[in-house]
C-alpha positions in Angstrom: 117.7 223.6 132.1 120.8 224.0 130.0 122.4 221.0 131.6 119.3 218.9 130.9 119.3 220.0 127.2 123.0 219.2 127.1 122.4 215.6 128.4 119.6 215.1 125.9 121.7 216.3 123.1 124.5 213.9 124.2 122.0 211.0 124.3 120.8 211.9 120.9 124.4 211.9 119.6 125.1 208.5 121.1 122.0 207.1 119.6 122.9 208.5 116.2 126.4 207.0 116.6 125.1 203.6 117.4 122.7 203.8 114.5 125.6 204.6 112.2 127.7 201.7 113.6 124.9 199.2 113.2 123.9 200.3 109.7 127.2 198.8 108.3 126.4 195.3 109.5 125.4 192.3 107.3 122.2 191.6 109.1 121.8 188.1 107.8 125.4 187.1 108.8 125.0 188.8 112.2 121.8 187.0 112.9 123.4 183.7 111.8 126.4 184.2 114.0 124.5 185.2 117.1 122.2 182.1 116.6 125.2 179.8 116.2 126.9 181.3 119.2 123.8 180.8 121.4 123.1 177.3 120.1 126.6 175.9 120.1 127.6 177.0 123.5 131.1 178.0 122.3 132.4 180.9 124.4 133.4 184.2 122.9 136.9 183.4 124.2 137.2 180.3 122.0 135.6 182.1 119.0 138.2 184.8 119.4 141.0 182.3 119.4 139.8 180.7 116.2 139.5 184.0 114.3 142.4 185.6 116.1 140.4 188.4 117.6 139.9 189.5 121.2 136.8 188.4 123.2 136.0 192.2 123.5 135.8 192.4 119.7 133.4 189.5 119.5 131.3 191.0 122.3 131.2 194.4 120.5 130.2 192.7 117.2 127.3 190.9 118.9 126.0 194.1 120.4 126.7 195.9 117.1 129.1 198.4 118.8 132.3 197.3 117.0 134.1 200.6 116.1 136.6 199.0 113.7 136.5 197.5 110.2 133.2 195.7 110.3 133.5 194.2 106.8 136.9 192.8 107.5 135.7 191.3 110.8 132.6 189.8 109.1 134.8 188.2 106.5 136.6 186.3 109.3 133.3 185.4 111.0 131.8 184.1 107.7 134.8 181.9 107.2 134.5 180.7 110.8 130.8 179.8 110.4 131.5 177.9 107.2 134.3 175.9 108.8 132.2 175.2 111.9 129.2 174.1 109.8 131.4 171.7 107.9 130.7 173.3 104.5 134.0 175.1 103.9 135.7 174.0 100.8 138.3 171.4 101.7 141.7 172.0 100.2 143.6 168.8 99.7 147.3 169.2 99.6 149.2 166.5 97.8 152.3 165.7 99.9 155.6 165.1 98.1 156.7 161.5 97.9 159.0 160.7 100.8 161.6 158.0 100.0 162.2 155.4 102.8 164.2 152.2 103.2 161.0 150.3 102.5 160.0 152.3 99.4 163.6 151.8 98.0 163.3 148.0 98.3 159.8 148.1 96.7 161.1 150.4 93.9 163.9 147.9 93.2 161.4 145.1 92.9 159.3 147.1 90.5 162.4 148.0 88.4 163.6 144.4 88.4 160.2 143.1 87.0 160.0 146.1 84.6 163.5 145.8 83.1 163.8 142.0 83.0 160.1 141.3 82.3 159.7 139.1 85.3 157.0 138.5 87.9 157.5 139.8 91.4 155.7 140.0 94.7 155.8 142.8 97.3 154.5 141.8 100.8 154.0 144.5 103.5 151.5 145.4 106.1 149.1 148.3 105.6 150.6 151.7 106.0 154.1 150.7 105.0 154.2 152.7 101.8 153.3 150.1 99.1 150.6 152.2 97.4 152.4 155.5 97.5 155.5 153.9 96.1 153.5 152.2 93.3 151.8 155.6 92.5 155.2 157.3 92.4 156.7 154.6 90.1 153.8 155.1 87.7 154.2 158.9 87.8 157.9 158.5 86.8 157.1 155.7 84.3 153.7 156.7 82.7 153.5 153.5 80.5 153.1 151.4 83.7 149.7 149.9 84.2 148.6 150.2 87.8 145.3 148.7 88.9 144.0 148.2 92.4 142.0 145.2 93.6 139.4 145.4 96.3 136.3 143.5 97.5 134.4 144.8 94.5 137.2 144.3 91.9 138.7 140.9 92.4 137.3 138.5 89.7 138.8 137.9 86.3 136.2 140.0 84.5 136.6 142.9 86.9 140.4 142.9 86.8 140.4 142.8 83.0 137.9 145.7 82.8 140.2 147.7 85.0 142.9 147.3 82.3 140.9 148.1 79.2 141.5 151.8 79.2 145.3 151.4 79.8 145.6 149.3 76.7 143.5 151.5 74.5 140.3 149.5 74.6 136.9 150.9 75.5 134.4 148.1 75.2 134.1 145.2 77.6 133.1 141.9 75.9 133.4 138.3 77.1 136.2 137.4 79.5 138.0 135.3 76.8 137.8 138.1 74.3 139.0 140.8 76.7 141.9 138.5 77.7 142.9 137.9 74.1 142.7 141.6 73.1 144.6 142.8 76.2 147.4 140.3 75.5 147.5 141.3 71.9 147.7 145.0 72.8 150.5 144.4 75.4 152.7 142.1 73.3 156.0 143.7 72.5 155.3 146.9 74.5 157.7 146.2 77.3 155.3 147.6 79.9 154.9 146.8 83.5 151.6 145.7 85.2 151.2 146.4 88.9 148.3 145.0 90.9 148.0 146.7 94.2 146.0 145.1 97.1 146.4 141.8 95.3 145.5 139.9 98.4 141.9 140.5 97.4 142.2 138.5 94.2 140.5 135.1 93.7 142.5 132.2 92.3 141.0 132.7 88.8 142.3 136.2 88.7 145.9 135.0 89.5 145.5 132.7 86.5 144.4 135.6 84.3 147.5 137.6 85.3 149.7 134.6 84.6 148.3 134.3 81.1 148.9 138.0 80.5 152.5 137.5 81.7 153.1 134.4 79.6 151.5 135.7 76.3 152.4 139.4 76.4 156.0 139.3 77.7 155.3 142.2 80.2 156.5 142.4 83.7 153.9 141.8 86.5 154.2 142.8 90.2 151.6 141.8 92.8 151.6 144.0 95.9 149.6 143.1 99.0 149.6 142.2 102.6 151.7 139.3 103.9 148.9 136.8 103.6 149.2 137.1 99.8 152.2 134.9 99.6 150.6 132.1 101.7 147.6 132.4 99.5 149.8 132.0 96.4 151.6 129.0 97.8 148.2 127.4 98.2 146.6 125.7 101.1 145.6 122.0 101.7 143.8 120.4 98.8 143.9 123.6 96.7 147.7 123.9 96.7 148.1 122.5 93.2 146.0 125.4 91.8 148.6 127.9 92.6 151.6 125.9 91.3 151.6 127.8 88.0 151.6 131.2 89.4 153.9 130.4 92.3 156.6 129.0 90.0 156.8 132.2 88.1 157.7 134.5 91.0 161.3 135.6 90.3 161.6 138.1 93.1 159.9 138.5 96.4 160.4 141.3 98.9 158.9 141.1 102.5 159.7 141.4 106.2 160.2 145.2 105.9 161.3 147.0 109.0 160.2 150.5 110.1 163.4 152.5 110.6 163.7 155.5 112.8 165.5 157.6 110.2 162.6 157.1 107.9 159.9 157.9 110.4 161.8 161.0 111.4 162.1 162.1 107.7 158.4 161.6 107.1 157.3 163.4 110.3 159.7 166.3 109.7 158.4 166.6 106.1 154.8 166.8 107.3 155.6 169.1 110.3 159.0 170.7 110.3 160.7 171.5 113.6 159.4 168.7 115.8 161.4 168.2 119.0 163.3 165.0 119.6 160.8 163.5 122.1 157.9 164.0 119.7 159.9 162.2 116.9 160.5 159.3 119.4 156.8 159.2 120.2 155.8 159.1 116.5 158.5 156.4 115.7 156.9 154.2 118.4 153.5 154.7 116.8 154.9 153.7 113.4 155.9 150.3 114.9 152.3 149.4 115.6 149.2 148.7 113.4 148.9 151.1 110.5 152.7 151.9 110.5 153.5 155.2 108.8 149.9 155.9 107.9 148.8 155.7 111.6 151.8 157.9 112.6 150.9 160.6 110.1 147.2 160.5 111.2 148.3 161.2 114.8 150.4 164.1 113.5 147.7 165.5 111.3 145.2 165.7 114.2 147.8 167.4 116.3 148.4 169.9 113.6 144.7 170.6 113.4 144.7 171.2 117.1 147.6 173.6 116.7 145.8 175.5 114.0 142.4 175.7 115.7 143.4 176.1 119.3 146.9 177.6 119.1 148.3 174.5 120.7 152.0 173.7 120.8 152.8 170.3 119.3 154.4 168.4 122.2 154.0 165.0 123.8 150.8 166.0 125.5 149.3 167.3 122.3 150.2 164.1 120.4 148.8 161.9 123.1 145.5 163.8 123.0 145.4 163.7 119.2 145.8 159.9 119.3 142.6 159.6 121.3 140.7 160.6 118.2 142.0 157.5 116.4 141.4 153.8 116.8 144.7 153.1 118.4 145.1 150.7 121.3 
């Protein structure tokens, strides 16, 4: 009889202990986590890896028998759920500008046009560093006017409207009036105008930029893909239309080469400590379409895999990360 009472008392004690443990749980969060785990099919082993807790801890939390710091664990679980649901706030880190052989040549072109008030052209494939170099030049030379053409901003009116704010104008009027006022505001300012993605421009926009160059005395640099130069030289019956703009080009930089020392420097800046075979792999990727941008994308995905799955970044990891991209 005494033994039976002792067992009953022990059971009551365990029930009271379980009640005390479960009372400290965030019921809504616990319910959400259990539902996510059941619907997603993600194992407690993988969840444990992502929040750096053992599978036993996850199992104890699910059954509300975790004896440790419940609030601390639930903080990790809440972050995990936000990340998996895609609603965690994205923190964008601005990477420092990495100088390369290509960016040095582009910079020299920008300086030449800036200091001597000439018109220049930079021709390079996508991902070579044109845009980041132009942005860095503007950051170091705030008076520089940098506008970007695209399929929706390529006509004279659209290009002029992009320049209004930079010259201190707020209202858009007729094309002729905008051109006159912009030229008047730029005259004698010794500023530089950079047009990125200039291969999107129509012929009339080239003429607008020529007039700004002629009447304002500012430097102008057109940056774009290689086809820009052929476009400016003119084709077939329309060749004469580009004579005016083509004759004003004082400096042209093109045929840039991706160098291994540069790809190594960029990759190391993004992810320090990469082994030599990984650097060789990334250099090979920088030779193809997308150049440095594609190489960095491969590395970014590998770094994500390292963070989420505790992978080591090696050739196998880089090869797997490339499968997420549109590489050949």
